PDB file with one MODEL, atoms N, CA, C and O in Angstrom:
MODEL        1
ATOM      1  N   MET A   1       0.021 -11.137 -16.548  1.00  0.00           N
ATOM      2  CA  MET A   1       0.871  -9.985 -16.250  1.00  0.00           C
ATOM      3  C   MET A   1       1.030  -9.847 -14.748  1.00  0.00           C
ATOM      4  O   MET A   1       0.110 -10.104 -13.971  1.00  0.00           O
ATOM      5  N   SER A   2       2.212  -9.437 -14.373  1.00  0.00           N
ATOM      6  CA  SER A   2       2.539  -9.295 -12.964  1.00  0.00           C
ATOM      7  C   SER A   2       3.241  -7.962 -12.766  1.00  0.00           C
ATOM      8  O   SER A   2       3.911  -7.455 -13.666  1.00  0.00           O
ATOM      9  N   GLU A   3       3.079  -7.409 -11.585  1.00  0.00           N
ATOM     10  CA  GLU A   3       3.762  -6.154 -11.250  1.00  0.00           C
ATOM     11  C   GLU A   3       4.362  -6.304  -9.867  1.00  0.00           C
ATOM     12  O   GLU A   3       3.674  -6.701  -8.926  1.00  0.00           O
ATOM     13  N   ARG A   4       5.639  -5.990  -9.740  1.00  0.00           N
ATOM     14  CA  ARG A   4       6.324  -6.067  -8.449  1.00  0.00           C
ATOM     15  C   ARG A   4       7.041  -4.760  -8.180  1.00  0.00           C
ATOM     16  O   ARG A   4       7.475  -4.061  -9.096  1.00  0.00           O
ATOM     17  N   THR A   5       7.149  -4.458  -6.925  1.00  0.00           N
ATOM     18  CA  THR A   5       7.898  -3.287  -6.502  1.00  0.00           C
ATOM     19  C   THR A   5       9.060  -3.768  -5.638  1.00  0.00           C
ATOM     20  O   THR A   5       8.870  -4.528  -4.688  1.00  0.00           O
ATOM     21  N   ILE A   6      10.246  -3.321  -5.978  1.00  0.00           N
ATOM     22  CA  ILE A   6      11.454  -3.699  -5.248  1.00  0.00           C
ATOM     23  C   ILE A   6      12.041  -2.430  -4.634  1.00  0.00           C
ATOM     24  O   ILE A   6      12.259  -1.434  -5.325  1.00  0.00           O
ATOM     25  N   SER A   7      12.289  -2.483  -3.344  1.00  0.00           N
ATOM     26  CA  SER A   7      12.874  -1.334  -2.661  1.00  0.00           C
ATOM     27  C   SER A   7      14.382  -1.524  -2.541  1.00  0.00           C
ATOM     28  O   SER A   7      14.863  -2.593  -2.165  1.00  0.00           O
ATOM     29  N   ILE A   8      15.110  -0.470  -2.868  1.00  0.00           N
ATOM     30  CA  ILE A   8      16.566  -0.490  -2.669  1.00  0.00           C
ATOM     31  C   ILE A   8      16.959   0.602  -1.681  1.00  0.00           C
ATOM     32  O   ILE A   8      18.040   1.181  -1.780  1.00  0.00           O
ATOM     33  N   GLU A   9      16.062   0.879  -0.716  1.00  0.00           N
ATOM     34  CA  GLU A   9      16.299   1.979   0.217  1.00  0.00           C
ATOM     35  C   GLU A   9      17.557   1.789   1.063  1.00  0.00           C
ATOM     36  O   GLU A   9      18.102   2.761   1.587  1.00  0.00           O
ATOM     37  N   ALA A  10      18.022   0.547   1.198  1.00  0.00           N
ATOM     38  CA  ALA A  10      19.244   0.296   1.972  1.00  0.00           C
ATOM     39  C   ALA A  10      20.506   0.624   1.174  1.00  0.00           C
ATOM     40  O   ALA A  10      21.616   0.549   1.700  1.00  0.00           O
ATOM     41  N   TYR A  11      20.329   0.986  -0.092  1.00  0.00           N
ATOM     42  CA  TYR A  11      21.469   1.233  -0.990  1.00  0.00           C
ATOM     43  C   TYR A  11      21.394   2.641  -1.558  1.00  0.00           C
ATOM     44  O   TYR A  11      20.337   3.272  -1.560  1.00  0.00           O
ATOM     45  N   SER A  12      22.526   3.118  -2.037  1.00  0.00           N
ATOM     46  CA  SER A  12      22.552   4.385  -2.753  1.00  0.00           C
ATOM     47  C   SER A  12      22.074   4.131  -4.186  1.00  0.00           C
ATOM     48  O   SER A  12      22.658   3.307  -4.889  1.00  0.00           O
ATOM     49  N   PRO A  13      21.024   4.825  -4.627  1.00  0.00           N
ATOM     50  CA  PRO A  13      20.558   4.620  -6.014  1.00  0.00           C
ATOM     51  C   PRO A  13      21.668   4.834  -7.044  1.00  0.00           C
ATOM     52  O   PRO A  13      21.701   4.149  -8.066  1.00  0.00           O
ATOM     53  N   LEU A  14      22.570   5.773  -6.786  1.00  0.00           N
ATOM     54  CA  LEU A  14      23.677   6.018  -7.714  1.00  0.00           C
ATOM     55  C   LEU A  14      24.551   4.776  -7.855  1.00  0.00           C
ATOM     56  O   LEU A  14      24.991   4.453  -8.958  1.00  0.00           O
ATOM     57  N   GLU A  15      24.803   4.081  -6.757  1.00  0.00           N
ATOM     58  CA  GLU A  15      25.626   2.872  -6.800  1.00  0.00           C
ATOM     59  C   GLU A  15      24.932   1.751  -7.577  1.00  0.00           C
ATOM     60  O   GLU A  15      25.588   0.995  -8.293  1.00  0.00           O
ATOM     61  N   ILE A  16      23.630   1.645  -7.440  1.00  0.00           N
ATOM     62  CA  ILE A  16      22.882   0.570  -8.096  1.00  0.00           C
ATOM     63  C   ILE A  16      22.601   0.919  -9.563  1.00  0.00           C
ATOM     64  O   ILE A  16      22.823   0.093 -10.448  1.00  0.00           O
ATOM     65  N   TYR A  17      22.121   2.121  -9.820  1.00  0.00           N
ATOM     66  CA  TYR A  17      21.756   2.515 -11.192  1.00  0.00           C
ATOM     67  C   TYR A  17      22.962   2.908 -12.035  1.00  0.00           C
ATOM     68  O   TYR A  17      22.911   2.845 -13.263  1.00  0.00           O
ATOM     69  N   GLY A  18      24.048   3.314 -11.377  1.00  0.00           N
ATOM     70  CA  GLY A  18      25.234   3.747 -12.092  1.00  0.00           C
ATOM     71  C   GLY A  18      25.166   5.217 -12.477  1.00  0.00           C
ATOM     72  O   GLY A  18      24.097   5.828 -12.460  1.00  0.00           O
ATOM     73  N   VAL A  19      26.315   5.772 -12.822  1.00  0.00           N
ATOM     74  CA  VAL A  19      26.382   7.161 -13.272  1.00  0.00           C
ATOM     75  C   VAL A  19      25.595   7.282 -14.572  1.00  0.00           C
ATOM     76  O   VAL A  19      25.766   6.476 -15.486  1.00  0.00           O
ATOM     77  N   ASN A  20      24.741   8.281 -14.650  1.00  0.00           N
ATOM     78  CA  ASN A  20      23.858   8.482 -15.807  1.00  0.00           C
ATOM     79  C   ASN A  20      23.031   7.231 -16.129  1.00  0.00           C
ATOM     80  O   ASN A  20      22.716   6.964 -17.289  1.00  0.00           O
ATOM     81  N   ASP A  21      22.686   6.473 -15.084  1.00  0.00           N
ATOM     82  CA  ASP A  21      21.843   5.261 -15.208  1.00  0.00           C
ATOM     83  C   ASP A  21      22.448   4.194 -16.113  1.00  0.00           C
ATOM     84  O   ASP A  21      21.707   3.408 -16.704  1.00  0.00           O
ATOM     85  N   ILE A  22      23.762   4.142 -16.238  1.00  0.00           N
ATOM     86  CA  ILE A  22      24.391   3.178 -17.143  1.00  0.00           C
ATOM     87  C   ILE A  22      24.099   1.731 -16.732  1.00  0.00           C
ATOM     88  O   ILE A  22      23.851   0.887 -17.594  1.00  0.00           O
ATOM     89  N   HIS A  23      24.125   1.435 -15.432  1.00  0.00           N
ATOM     90  CA  HIS A  23      23.810   0.075 -14.980  1.00  0.00           C
ATOM     91  C   HIS A  23      22.340  -0.237 -15.206  1.00  0.00           C
ATOM     92  O   HIS A  23      21.987  -1.317 -15.678  1.00  0.00           O
ATOM     93  N   PHE A  24      21.496   0.713 -14.868  1.00  0.00           N
ATOM     94  CA  PHE A  24      20.052   0.524 -15.016  1.00  0.00           C
ATOM     95  C   PHE A  24      19.684   0.268 -16.483  1.00  0.00           C
ATOM     96  O   PHE A  24      18.876  -0.611 -16.781  1.00  0.00           O
ATOM     97  N   ASN A  25      20.275   1.030 -17.380  1.00  0.00           N
ATOM     98  CA  ASN A  25      19.980   0.845 -18.812  1.00  0.00           C
ATOM     99  C   ASN A  25      20.463  -0.511 -19.318  1.00  0.00           C
ATOM    100  O   ASN A  25      19.810  -1.122 -20.164  1.00  0.00           O
ATOM    101  N   LEU A  26      21.593  -0.984 -18.812  1.00  0.00           N
ATOM    102  CA  LEU A  26      22.087  -2.303 -19.186  1.00  0.00           C
ATOM    103  C   LEU A  26      21.138  -3.395 -18.690  1.00  0.00           C
ATOM    104  O   LEU A  26      20.854  -4.348 -19.415  1.00  0.00           O
ATOM    105  N   ILE A  27      20.657  -3.258 -17.476  1.00  0.00           N
ATOM    106  CA  ILE A  27      19.697  -4.220 -16.923  1.00  0.00           C
ATOM    107  C   ILE A  27      18.433  -4.246 -17.781  1.00  0.00           C
ATOM    108  O   ILE A  27      17.896  -5.315 -18.070  1.00  0.00           O
ATOM    109  N   LYS A  28      17.960  -3.065 -18.187  1.00  0.00           N
ATOM    110  CA  LYS A  28      16.765  -3.000 -19.040  1.00  0.00           C
ATOM    111  C   LYS A  28      16.996  -3.711 -20.381  1.00  0.00           C
ATOM    112  O   LYS A  28      16.085  -4.352 -20.905  1.00  0.00           O
ATOM    113  N   LYS A  29      18.204  -3.601 -20.935  1.00  0.00           N
ATOM    114  CA  LYS A  29      18.516  -4.274 -22.200  1.00  0.00           C
ATOM    115  C   LYS A  29      18.512  -5.789 -22.046  1.00  0.00           C
ATOM    116  O   LYS A  29      18.118  -6.509 -22.963  1.00  0.00           O
ATOM    117  N   ILE A  30      18.950  -6.271 -20.890  1.00  0.00           N
ATOM    118  CA  ILE A  30      19.007  -7.710 -20.639  1.00  0.00           C
ATOM    119  C   ILE A  30      17.596  -8.295 -20.509  1.00  0.00           C
ATOM    120  O   ILE A  30      17.383  -9.466 -20.822  1.00  0.00           O
ATOM    121  N   PHE A  31      16.649  -7.499 -20.055  1.00  0.00           N
ATOM    122  CA  PHE A  31      15.258  -7.936 -19.881  1.00  0.00           C
ATOM    123  C   PHE A  31      14.325  -7.114 -20.765  1.00  0.00           C
ATOM    124  O   PHE A  31      13.535  -6.320 -20.255  1.00  0.00           O
ATOM    125  N   PRO A  32      14.407  -7.294 -22.090  1.00  0.00           N
ATOM    126  CA  PRO A  32      13.616  -6.450 -22.998  1.00  0.00           C
ATOM    127  C   PRO A  32      12.098  -6.678 -22.913  1.00  0.00           C
ATOM    128  O   PRO A  32      11.327  -5.805 -23.311  1.00  0.00           O
ATOM    129  N   LYS A  33      11.663  -7.826 -22.406  1.00  0.00           N
ATOM    130  CA  LYS A  33      10.233  -8.113 -22.319  1.00  0.00           C
ATOM    131  C   LYS A  33       9.570  -7.422 -21.130  1.00  0.00           C
ATOM    132  O   LYS A  33       8.344  -7.337 -21.057  1.00  0.00           O
ATOM    133  N   LEU A  34      10.388  -6.930 -20.200  1.00  0.00           N
ATOM    134  CA  LEU A  34       9.856  -6.301 -18.994  1.00  0.00           C
ATOM    135  C   LEU A  34       9.851  -4.785 -19.106  1.00  0.00           C
ATOM    136  O   LEU A  34      10.704  -4.186 -19.762  1.00  0.00           O
ATOM    137  N   LYS A  35       8.879  -4.187 -18.455  1.00  0.00           N
ATOM    138  CA  LYS A  35       8.873  -2.738 -18.295  1.00  0.00           C
ATOM    139  C   LYS A  35       9.446  -2.485 -16.901  1.00  0.00           C
ATOM    140  O   LYS A  35       8.849  -2.867 -15.894  1.00  0.00           O
ATOM    141  N   ILE A  36      10.602  -1.841 -16.854  1.00  0.00           N
ATOM    142  CA  ILE A  36      11.303  -1.604 -15.589  1.00  0.00           C
ATOM    143  C   ILE A  36      11.392  -0.095 -15.383  1.00  0.00           C
ATOM    144  O   ILE A  36      11.942   0.633 -16.209  1.00  0.00           O
ATOM    145  N   ILE A  37      10.839   0.351 -14.264  1.00  0.00           N
ATOM    146  CA  ILE A  37      10.784   1.782 -13.973  1.00  0.00           C
ATOM    147  C   ILE A  37      11.472   2.025 -12.634  1.00  0.00           C
ATOM    148  O   ILE A  37      11.175   1.356 -11.645  1.00  0.00           O
ATOM    149  N   ALA A  38      12.386   2.981 -12.611  1.00  0.00           N
ATOM    150  CA  ALA A  38      13.090   3.331 -11.369  1.00  0.00           C
ATOM    151  C   ALA A  38      12.708   4.745 -10.952  1.00  0.00           C
ATOM    152  O   ALA A  38      12.796   5.687 -11.739  1.00  0.00           O
ATOM    153  N   ARG A  39      12.286   4.872  -9.709  1.00  0.00           N
ATOM    154  CA  ARG A  39      11.977   6.180  -9.127  1.00  0.00           C
ATOM    155  C   ARG A  39      12.616   6.233  -7.753  1.00  0.00           C
ATOM    156  O   ARG A  39      12.089   5.675  -6.791  1.00  0.00           O
ATOM    157  N   GLY A  40      13.742   6.898  -7.667  1.00  0.00           N
ATOM    158  CA  GLY A  40      14.447   6.982  -6.391  1.00  0.00           C
ATOM    159  C   GLY A  40      14.889   5.609  -5.926  1.00  0.00           C
ATOM    160  O   GLY A  40      15.636   4.919  -6.618  1.00  0.00           O
ATOM    161  N   ASP A  41      14.420   5.215  -4.743  1.00  0.00           N
ATOM    162  CA  ASP A  41      14.831   3.912  -4.210  1.00  0.00           C
ATOM    163  C   ASP A  41      13.791   2.818  -4.442  1.00  0.00           C
ATOM    164  O   ASP A  41      13.792   1.799  -3.752  1.00  0.00           O
ATOM    165  N   ILE A  42      12.910   3.030  -5.409  1.00  0.00           N
ATOM    166  CA  ILE A  42      11.887   2.037  -5.761  1.00  0.00           C
ATOM    167  C   ILE A  42      12.049   1.637  -7.227  1.00  0.00           C
ATOM    168  O   ILE A  42      12.193   2.488  -8.104  1.00  0.00           O
ATOM    169  N   ILE A  43      12.024   0.325  -7.475  1.00  0.00           N
ATOM    170  CA  ILE A  43      12.039  -0.200  -8.839  1.00  0.00           C
ATOM    171  C   ILE A  43      10.736  -0.950  -9.050  1.00  0.00           C
ATOM    172  O   ILE A  43      10.392  -1.846  -8.278  1.00  0.00           O
ATOM    173  N   LYS A  44      10.014  -0.581 -10.099  1.00  0.00           N
ATOM    174  CA  LYS A  44       8.773  -1.267 -10.441  1.00  0.00           C
ATOM    175  C   LYS A  44       9.030  -2.109 -11.683  1.00  0.00           C
ATOM    176  O   LYS A  44       9.572  -1.623 -12.676  1.00  0.00           O
ATOM    177  N   VAL A  45       8.633  -3.378 -11.615  1.00  0.00           N
ATOM    178  CA  VAL A  45       8.849  -4.316 -12.715  1.00  0.00           C
ATOM    179  C   VAL A  45       7.501  -4.859 -13.154  1.00  0.00           C
ATOM    180  O   VAL A  45       6.739  -5.386 -12.343  1.00  0.00           O
ATOM    181  N   ILE A  46       7.208  -4.725 -14.458  1.00  0.00           N
ATOM    182  CA  ILE A  46       5.926  -5.167 -14.997  1.00  0.00           C
ATOM    183  C   ILE A  46       6.181  -6.098 -16.172  1.00  0.00           C
ATOM    184  O   ILE A  46       6.988  -5.796 -17.052  1.00  0.00           O
ATOM    185  N   GLY A  47       5.482  -7.240 -16.181  1.00  0.00           N
ATOM    186  CA  GLY A  47       5.638  -8.177 -17.288  1.00  0.00           C
ATOM    187  C   GLY A  47       5.054  -9.532 -16.967  1.00  0.00           C
ATOM    188  O   GLY A  47       4.296  -9.685 -16.010  1.00  0.00           O
ATOM    189  N   ASP A  48       5.412 -10.514 -17.773  1.00  0.00           N
ATOM    190  CA  ASP A  48       4.994 -11.895 -17.591  1.00  0.00           C
ATOM    191  C   ASP A  48       5.466 -12.406 -16.229  1.00  0.00           C
ATOM    192  O   ASP A  48       6.566 -12.078 -15.784  1.00  0.00           O
ATOM    193  N   ASP A  49       4.631 -13.209 -15.572  1.00  0.00           N
ATOM    194  CA  ASP A  49       4.954 -13.712 -14.223  1.00  0.00           C
ATOM    195  C   ASP A  49       6.337 -14.355 -14.162  1.00  0.00           C
ATOM    196  O   ASP A  49       7.126 -14.057 -13.266  1.00  0.00           O
ATOM    197  N   HIS A  50       6.627 -15.234 -15.113  1.00  0.00           N
ATOM    198  CA  HIS A  50       7.909 -15.942 -15.126  1.00  0.00           C
ATOM    199  C   HIS A  50       9.079 -14.965 -15.266  1.00  0.00           C
ATOM    200  O   HIS A  50      10.074 -15.079 -14.550  1.00  0.00           O
ATOM    201  N   ASP A  51       8.959 -14.015 -16.180  1.00  0.00           N
ATOM    202  CA  ASP A  51      10.032 -13.044 -16.403  1.00  0.00           C
ATOM    203  C   ASP A  51      10.245 -12.151 -15.180  1.00  0.00           C
ATOM    204  O   ASP A  51      11.381 -11.830 -14.830  1.00  0.00           O
ATOM    205  N   VAL A  52       9.152 -11.752 -14.535  1.00  0.00           N
ATOM    206  CA  VAL A  52       9.255 -10.913 -13.335  1.00  0.00           C
ATOM    207  C   VAL A  52       9.918 -11.695 -12.196  1.00  0.00           C
ATOM    208  O   VAL A  52      10.758 -11.156 -11.474  1.00  0.00           O
ATOM    209  N   ASP A  53       9.536 -12.965 -12.040  1.00  0.00           N
ATOM    210  CA  ASP A  53      10.166 -13.817 -11.014  1.00  0.00           C
ATOM    211  C   ASP A  53      11.663 -13.945 -11.262  1.00  0.00           C
ATOM    212  O   ASP A  53      12.470 -13.813 -10.342  1.00  0.00           O
ATOM    213  N   LEU A  54      12.024 -14.204 -12.519  1.00  0.00           N
ATOM    214  CA  LEU A  54      13.432 -14.354 -12.884  1.00  0.00           C
ATOM    215  C   LEU A  54      14.208 -13.063 -12.604  1.00  0.00           C
ATOM    216  O   LEU A  54      15.305 -13.092 -12.047  1.00  0.00           O
ATOM    217  N   PHE A  55      13.619 -11.931 -13.001  1.00  0.00           N
ATOM    218  CA  PHE A  55      14.261 -10.639 -12.749  1.00  0.00           C
ATOM    219  C   PHE A  55      14.489 -10.446 -11.258  1.00  0.00           C
ATOM    220  O   PHE A  55      15.576 -10.055 -10.833  1.00  0.00           O
ATOM    221  N   GLU A  56      13.458 -10.721 -10.466  1.00  0.00           N
ATOM    222  CA  GLU A  56      13.555 -10.498  -9.026  1.00  0.00           C
ATOM    223  C   GLU A  56      14.656 -11.358  -8.400  1.00  0.00           C
ATOM    224  O   GLU A  56      15.404 -10.878  -7.549  1.00  0.00           O
ATOM    225  N   LYS A  57      14.759 -12.609  -8.810  1.00  0.00           N
ATOM    226  CA  LYS A  57      15.811 -13.498  -8.290  1.00  0.00           C
ATOM    227  C   LYS A  57      17.195 -12.992  -8.679  1.00  0.00           C
ATOM    228  O   LYS A  57      18.099 -12.925  -7.846  1.00  0.00           O
ATOM    229  N   LYS A  58      17.352 -12.639  -9.947  1.00  0.00           N
ATOM    230  CA  LYS A  58      18.668 -12.192 -10.415  1.00  0.00           C
ATOM    231  C   LYS A  58      19.044 -10.833  -9.826  1.00  0.00           C
ATOM    232  O   LYS A  58      20.213 -10.585  -9.528  1.00  0.00           O
ATOM    233  N   PHE A  59      18.056  -9.957  -9.659  1.00  0.00           N
ATOM    234  CA  PHE A  59      18.347  -8.648  -9.077  1.00  0.00           C
ATOM    235  C   PHE A  59      18.776  -8.798  -7.620  1.00  0.00           C
ATOM    236  O   PHE A  59      19.660  -8.077  -7.157  1.00  0.00           O
ATOM    237  N   SER A  60      18.155  -9.728  -6.896  1.00  0.00           N
ATOM    238  CA  SER A  60      18.572  -9.943  -5.506  1.00  0.00           C
ATOM    239  C   SER A  60      19.998 -10.485  -5.451  1.00  0.00           C
ATOM    240  O   SER A  60      20.749 -10.151  -4.534  1.00  0.00           O
ATOM    241  N   LEU A  61      20.383 -11.327  -6.432  1.00  0.00           N
ATOM    242  CA  LEU A  61      21.776 -11.798  -6.504  1.00  0.00           C
ATOM    243  C   LEU A  61      22.731 -10.640  -6.782  1.00  0.00           C
ATOM    244  O   LEU A  61      23.842 -10.600  -6.255  1.00  0.00           O
ATOM    245  N   LEU A  62      22.290  -9.704  -7.612  1.00  0.00           N
ATOM    246  CA  LEU A  62      23.108  -8.527  -7.905  1.00  0.00           C
ATOM    247  C   LEU A  62      23.322  -7.695  -6.637  1.00  0.00           C
ATOM    248  O   LEU A  62      24.423  -7.202  -6.392  1.00  0.00           O
ATOM    249  N   LEU A  63      22.271  -7.543  -5.837  1.00  0.00           N
ATOM    250  CA  LEU A  63      22.397  -6.799  -4.587  1.00  0.00           C
ATOM    251  C   LEU A  63      23.306  -7.536  -3.596  1.00  0.00           C
ATOM    252  O   LEU A  63      24.070  -6.903  -2.867  1.00  0.00           O
ATOM    253  N   LEU A  64      23.225  -8.855  -3.570  1.00  0.00           N
ATOM    254  CA  LEU A  64      24.137  -9.631  -2.721  1.00  0.00           C
ATOM    255  C   LEU A  64      25.586  -9.431  -3.154  1.00  0.00           C
ATOM    256  O   LEU A  64      26.485  -9.326  -2.320  1.00  0.00           O
ATOM    257  N   ASN A  65      25.802  -9.381  -4.462  1.00  0.00           N
ATOM    258  CA  ASN A  65      27.134  -9.122  -4.999  1.00  0.00           C
ATOM    259  C   ASN A  65      27.618  -7.739  -4.547  1.00  0.00           C
ATOM    260  O   ASN A  65      28.782  -7.573  -4.182  1.00  0.00           O
ATOM    261  N   TYR A  66      26.728  -6.760  -4.573  1.00  0.00           N
ATOM    262  CA  TYR A  66      27.088  -5.415  -4.111  1.00  0.00           C
ATOM    263  C   TYR A  66      27.448  -5.444  -2.621  1.00  0.00           C
ATOM    264  O   TYR A  66      28.417  -4.816  -2.196  1.00  0.00           O
ATOM    265  N   ASP A  67      26.651  -6.184  -1.831  1.00  0.00           N
ATOM    266  CA  ASP A  67      26.930  -6.282  -0.397  1.00  0.00           C
ATOM    267  C   ASP A  67      28.321  -6.871  -0.147  1.00  0.00           C
ATOM    268  O   ASP A  67      29.029  -6.447   0.767  1.00  0.00           O
ATOM    269  N   LYS A  68      28.699  -7.841  -0.960  1.00  0.00           N
ATOM    270  CA  LYS A  68      29.973  -8.532  -0.775  1.00  0.00           C
ATOM    271  C   LYS A  68      31.172  -7.685  -1.216  1.00  0.00           C
ATOM    272  O   LYS A  68      32.193  -7.634  -0.529  1.00  0.00           O
ATOM    273  N   PHE A  69      31.033  -7.016  -2.380  1.00  0.00           N
ATOM    274  CA  PHE A  69      32.182  -6.305  -2.958  1.00  0.00           C
ATOM    275  C   PHE A  69      32.116  -4.784  -2.857  1.00  0.00           C
ATOM    276  O   PHE A  69      33.115  -4.112  -3.112  1.00  0.00           O
ATOM    277  N   GLY A  70      30.956  -4.224  -2.489  1.00  0.00           N
ATOM    278  CA  GLY A  70      30.834  -2.788  -2.311  1.00  0.00           C
ATOM    279  C   GLY A  70      30.730  -1.990  -3.597  1.00  0.00           C
ATOM    280  O   GLY A  70      30.849  -0.765  -3.586  1.00  0.00           O
ATOM    281  N   ARG A  71      30.509  -2.681  -4.702  1.00  0.00           N
ATOM    282  CA  ARG A  71      30.346  -1.997  -5.988  1.00  0.00           C
ATOM    283  C   ARG A  71      29.687  -2.948  -6.983  1.00  0.00           C
ATOM    284  O   ARG A  71      29.632  -4.159  -6.772  1.00  0.00           O
ATOM    285  N   ILE A  72      29.198  -2.374  -8.055  1.00  0.00           N
ATOM    286  CA  ILE A  72      28.638  -3.157  -9.155  1.00  0.00           C
ATOM    287  C   ILE A  72      29.308  -2.677 -10.433  1.00  0.00           C
ATOM    288  O   ILE A  72      29.396  -1.475 -10.685  1.00  0.00           O
ATOM    289  N   THR A  73      29.778  -3.619 -11.233  1.00  0.00           N
ATOM    290  CA  THR A  73      30.384  -3.268 -12.518  1.00  0.00           C
ATOM    291  C   THR A  73      29.482  -3.784 -13.638  1.00  0.00           C
ATOM    292  O   THR A  73      28.583  -4.592 -13.404  1.00  0.00           O
ATOM    293  N   GLU A  74      29.735  -3.307 -14.850  1.00  0.00           N
ATOM    294  CA  GLU A  74      28.975  -3.796 -16.001  1.00  0.00           C
ATOM    295  C   GLU A  74      29.194  -5.292 -16.184  1.00  0.00           C
ATOM    296  O   GLU A  74      28.276  -6.015 -16.571  1.00  0.00           O
ATOM    297  N   ALA A  75      30.416  -5.758 -15.904  1.00  0.00           N
ATOM    298  CA  ALA A  75      30.709  -7.187 -16.013  1.00  0.00           C
ATOM    299  C   ALA A  75      29.874  -7.991 -15.003  1.00  0.00           C
ATOM    300  O   ALA A  75      29.382  -9.074 -15.318  1.00  0.00           O
ATOM    301  N   ASP A  76      29.722  -7.449 -13.794  1.00  0.00           N
ATOM    302  CA  ASP A  76      28.885  -8.118 -12.797  1.00  0.00           C
ATOM    303  C   ASP A  76      27.457  -8.252 -13.307  1.00  0.00           C
ATOM    304  O   ASP A  76      26.844  -9.313 -13.190  1.00  0.00           O
ATOM    305  N   ILE A  77      26.939  -7.187 -13.864  1.00  0.00           N
ATOM    306  CA  ILE A  77      25.569  -7.197 -14.371  1.00  0.00           C
ATOM    307  C   ILE A  77      25.412  -8.221 -15.474  1.00  0.00           C
ATOM    308  O   ILE A  77      24.449  -8.987 -15.477  1.00  0.00           O
ATOM    309  N   GLN A  78      26.357  -8.245 -16.423  1.00  0.00           N
ATOM    310  CA  GLN A  78      26.295  -9.216 -17.520  1.00  0.00           C
ATOM    311  C   GLN A  78      26.342 -10.646 -16.995  1.00  0.00           C
ATOM    312  O   GLN A  78      25.588 -11.505 -17.450  1.00  0.00           O
ATOM    313  N   GLN A  79      27.225 -10.898 -16.040  1.00  0.00           N
ATOM    314  CA  GLN A  79      27.410 -12.246 -15.514  1.00  0.00           C
ATOM    315  C   GLN A  79      26.213 -12.695 -14.689  1.00  0.00           C
ATOM    316  O   GLN A  79      25.752 -13.826 -14.844  1.00  0.00           O
ATOM    317  N   ILE A  80      25.702 -11.834 -13.817  1.00  0.00           N
ATOM    318  CA  ILE A  80      24.624 -12.223 -12.910  1.00  0.00           C
ATOM    319  C   ILE A  80      23.256 -12.167 -13.585  1.00  0.00           C
ATOM    320  O   ILE A  80      22.449 -13.084 -13.429  1.00  0.00           O
ATOM    321  N   MET A  81      22.994 -11.109 -14.325  1.00  0.00           N
ATOM    322  CA  MET A  81      21.664 -10.899 -14.900  1.00  0.00           C
ATOM    323  C   MET A  81      21.496 -11.549 -16.271  1.00  0.00           C
ATOM    324  O   MET A  81      20.383 -11.897 -16.665  1.00  0.00           O
ATOM    325  N   GLY A  82      22.607 -11.712 -16.999  1.00  0.00           N
ATOM    326  CA  GLY A  82      22.545 -12.194 -18.374  1.00  0.00           C
ATOM    327  C   GLY A  82      22.240 -13.654 -18.528  1.00  0.00           C
ATOM    328  O   GLY A  82      22.167 -14.155 -19.650  1.00  0.00           O
TER     329      GLY A  82
ENDMDL
END
């Protein structure tokens, strides 16, 4: 088991999590084996080492996508995280 903390302090949590956490809930569905907890600008990920590593890599790609386009859509999440 592994636990990682990811900071998104450089971003607006609303932009990353989505209105009513719609993006966050979709991300959680894509990674059902992980326990993903969001508190403000901190995301805690708990699970198998391999799954946590994979999540961290894909989540960083999602943030890069946000940096490039200034938004995140459900399609972006499906394409990058799925």
